[in-house]
N, C-alpha and C positions, 0 to 999 in steps of 0.2 A: 556374702558376695564371693568370698574365697572359694567356697565349695562349688558355686555355680561356674566360676571361671575354670577351676580344676576339672570339673565334669566336662566342660566344653573342650578343653585341651585333650583330655583322654579320648573323647569322641572323635576329634579330628585325627589324633594319632592312630586310633584304631582303623579309621577309614584309609589313612595313608598306608598302614600295614596291609590292608586288603589289596591295594593296588600293587604293592611289592610282591605279596604272596601270589597274586594272579599272574604277574609278569614272570616270576621264577618258578611257577608251577608247584607251589607249596600246597599240596592238596591231600585229601584223604579219599582213597578209592575203596569203596565197599567190597567185602569179600563174603564168603559163605558163613563166616562167624560174626559178621557185623550186624548191628541192628538198624543200619541205614541202607538206603538203596541208591542214593545220589552222590556224585562227586562233590565234595565240599571243601572250602578253604580250611587249612589246618593252621594252628598256632595263634588263634585269636586271643588266647590267654596270655599272650605277651604283654597285655595291658596291665597285668598285676606287677611285674617288676618295674614297668614304667611308672606305675602309681607310686612305688616306693621312692624312685628317683625324684619325682615331683614333691613327695612328702619331705624328703630330706632337704632338697634345695629350698623349698618355701619355708620350712621350719627353721633352717639355719639362718636364713636371710631376715625373717620377720618375727620370729618368736624366741629370740635368744634369752629372754628373761627367765623362761622356765624350760627351755629345750636345749639340751647339750648334744650336738651332733656326734661327739666322741662316744656317747653312750650307745649309739646305734650303728657304729661302723661295722662291728662284727656281724650283726644281723644282716646288714646290707651286703657285705661281702659274701656271706653264706647264700643269701637269696640270689645274688647275681651269678655266683658260681653254679648254683643249682639250675637256674633258669637258662644259663648259657649252654650247659651240657645237654639239658633237656631239649632246647630248641635245635641244637645241632643233631640230636638224635631223631627229632621229628623229620629232619631233612635227609640225614645220611645213614641212619640206622647203625649207630655205633655199637661197639662190643660191650657186653655186660660188665666186663672187668673195668673198663674205662669209666662207665657210668657209676659203678660202685665206688670207685676211687673219689670221684667228685662228690658223690653223696656223703662219703665219709668226711671229706673236708668241710662240706656245708654243715653237717651235723656237729662237727667239732666247733665250728664258729658259733652255732646256735647254743651249744652247751656253755661256751664261754660267755655269750651274751646273757644267758640266764644266771650266770655266776655259780654254776654247779661245781666247777672244778675246785673251787675254794670252800664251798659250803656243804657239799654232799660227800658221803662216804665213798671210798675208793671202789668198793664192790658194787655200788649203785650206778656208777657211770656206764659200765658195759650194758646194763639193763636199759639205760636211757638211749644209747646208740641203737639197740635192737628195736626199742619201741618207736623211736622217731623214724627210722628207716622203714619199719613195718607200716606205719601210718602213711608215710609218703607214698609208698607203693600201693597201699590200699586205696588211697584217693585216686591214684592213676587207674587201678583196676575198675573202679566205680564210674569212671568217666566214659560211659558207653552210650548214653542217650542224650538227646537235646534237653538242656536245662538242669540236669541233675547236679552237676558240679557247682553251677552258679547259685541255684536255689539253696542247696545244702550249705554252701559256704556263707551265703547271706544270712541264713538262720543262725549259724555260729557267730558271725560277726555282730549281728544285732543283739544276740545274747550277751556277748562280751561288753558291748557298749552299754547295755542296760545295767549290768553289774558294776561297771566302772563309774557310771554316773549316779546310781542310786544305791549301790551296795558298798563295795570296797574299791577305792581307787588304786589300780595296780599299774597303770601306764598313762601316757599322754593320750587324751581322747582322740586327737587327730591321727594317731597311729592306728586307730580302729576305723575312723571315718574314711580315710583314703582308700583302703581296700573295699569298703562298702560302696564307694562311688565307682571303683573299678568293676565291682561285681555287677552293679546296675547297668553300666555301659556294656559289659560283656553279655549280660542277659538280654539286652535290647536286640542283639544280633543272634543270640543263641536260643533264647526261649521262644522258638517258633516251630510250627509244623515242618517247615523247610528251613533249617538253620542257615544263616549266612556264613557262619564259621563254627569250627570246633575249637575247644580249648587247646588241644594237643598236650603233649607231655609238659611243655613249657608252662601251660596254664594250670593244669592239675597239680603239678609239683610245686609251683610257686605259691599258689594260694594255700595249699596244704602246709607249706613251710611257714607262711604268715600266721595261719590259724594255730599251728603248733607253738609258735613263739608266744602268741597271746595266751594260749592255754598254759604254757609253762610259766609265764609271768604271773598269772593268776594263782597257780598252784604254789609257786615259790612264796608269793606274798601271803597266802592264807594257810600254807602247809596243810592243805586239804585235798585228798585224793578223790573226793566226791565229784569234782569237775571233770573227771575222766568220762563220766556218764554223758557228757556233752557230745561225745563222738560214738555213742553206743550203737546207733543204727548202722553206721558203716562197719563198726567192729563186729556186730552180730553177723552181718552179711558176709564179710570177707572171711572171717575165721570159720564160719559154718561151711562156706563153699570150698575153702581149702581142704577141710577135713573130708568133705564129700568127694573131692577129686582124688585125694589120697586113697580113700576107700575104693574108688573106681580104678586105681592104679594109673592115673593120668599125670602127665607132666604139668605141675601147677603153674609153670611159667609160660605155657602156651595159651593162645587165645581159646576161648570157650564160650558156651552159652548156658552156664549153670547158675548164674546169679538170678535171684528172684526178679530183679527189674528186667532182665533179659527175657525171662519166661513170661512175664506179664505183657511185654511188648510183642515178642515174637510168637508165643503160643496163644495167649489170651487176646491179642490184638488190641490191647489198651494203648492209648496215645502216649507218646513220649512225655508230653507236658503234664498229663494226669499222673503218671508214675513219678516223675520228678517232684511234683507238688506233694504227692503222698509221702515220699521219703522225707522231704523237708518238713512236712507237717507233723509227722510222727516224732522227728527229732525235736521240733519246736515244743511239742506237748511234753516230752520228757524233760527238756530244759526248764520249761515253765513250772512243772511240778516240783522239780528239785529246788528252784528258787522260792516258789510260793510256800511250800510246806517245810522248807528247811531240812530236807532229808539228808542223812549221812550216807556214806558210800554203800553200806550193806543194806540199809533200808531202801535205797534206790534200786539196788540189784534185785531185792525181793519184790518190791511193789511195782517197779517199772520195767526192768530189764527182763526178768523172768517171763512176765506175760507177753512182752514183745517177742521174745525168743520163741515161745510156744506158738504164737500167732504166725511167726515167720516159718517155722517148720511145718505147721499145718497147711499154710498157703502153698508151699512147695509140693507137699504130698498131694494136695487137691489137684494142682495143675498137672502133675505127673500122671495121676490116675485118670483125669479127664481127657488129657491130650495124648497120653502114651509116650510123651517125650521124657528122655532120661539121658 
């Protein structure tokens, strides 16, 4: 019953946000770099930080026997700081320096939440900052077509839930279920040929932060780097595309159409929903193989990541050769 009520509340709050966004003209206008052709409401991903507020309030009020709100305050503050600056950036187009400052604060709170300041070596902490900020921005880069952020995140969250329930318990199950519910509500409006809303920076950044928190909790609990493979598809896409743009001497921070998902949609004319499902499906297959066969990190790289990378490179080469786009 709790989850039905929470889902209903999230649905109502999302619809309320649509009215606010429509009134204040919070929209996404397509340009020559976009994979969309229609003006669409932006910021529908605000549902993710709202989901955490609901999680925190409900848990603190009704599940005090095994939930300690003080354990989650640093994650919550980090999420709210990140989502606030991201939402303002959706509206005002803030400076990169200001965004980076808030990102640094949010990541600091996340590292504190994971307990790494006291358990990890001093040289390891800077690597965590680079990795987390990199993944946050990768998630944002990949949020370019209908459904991809919601589907990919749902695959991640369902994987974490399965491990938490049937493998190793590394967090409160509700801490995974609430973003799952938010993802389903968001997908109801976004996983469409003509999306009702886009996630916006507030959505892609917020859900990425939550996914990274869960990934961090799992890796700290198990002391196993293999779970990094759970973000392999986005990793292959973003790193390969950045290297490609460096080779082309392009500004990697400017909008572009070099991602494979963009080529599939814009050059090959595949539907957004098909491509989003493909990305989520490949990541789900990788996650399932890691869990089913108990692969370690290097086995996963050899048997799963390398074939995926080769397929990715060949797909791009085929599209460039077929369409002449580059």
